[in-house]
N, C-alpha and C positions, 0 to 999 in steps of 0.2 A: 573578450566576449567568453561567456559560456557557450559550448556546444548543446546542439540539440540533443536531445535524446528520441530514439524512437523505440517505444516497447510494443514489442511484437503481440499478437492473439494469445500466444501460449504463455508469455509472462504476464499479461493482464490478468490470465486464467489464474494462473500461480498465485498471484499479489492476492487474487481475492479468496482463494482457499486459504492462504497465510493468513487473512484477516479474518476470515469465518472461524479458523485455528484459534488466535487470538481469542476472539469473543470467548468460545466455548471453555477455552484453558482458562480464562481470569472469571468468567462468568459476569463479565460487565462489558456493555455495547460500547461504552465510552473508551475503554482499551483501544478497540479496532478503528473508533473514529480517530483518535490521535494518531495511532501508527499511520491510516491514509492521509492523514495532514501532512506527515513528517515526509511520508512517501512521495505526495504532493509538490511538496516545497522542494526538496530535493531533487525532483524529475523536472520541476518547473525552471527551474532557476538557472 
């Protein structure tokens, strides 16, 4: 059984910043969306 993961407010803020930086760097919003989906898949499993 997978362990639950609790993400602190600080970690959530850092993830948001990372996603924004990825979008800015690549110039494509889809890059941030895909990365968010990957994070969600890892943390939700």
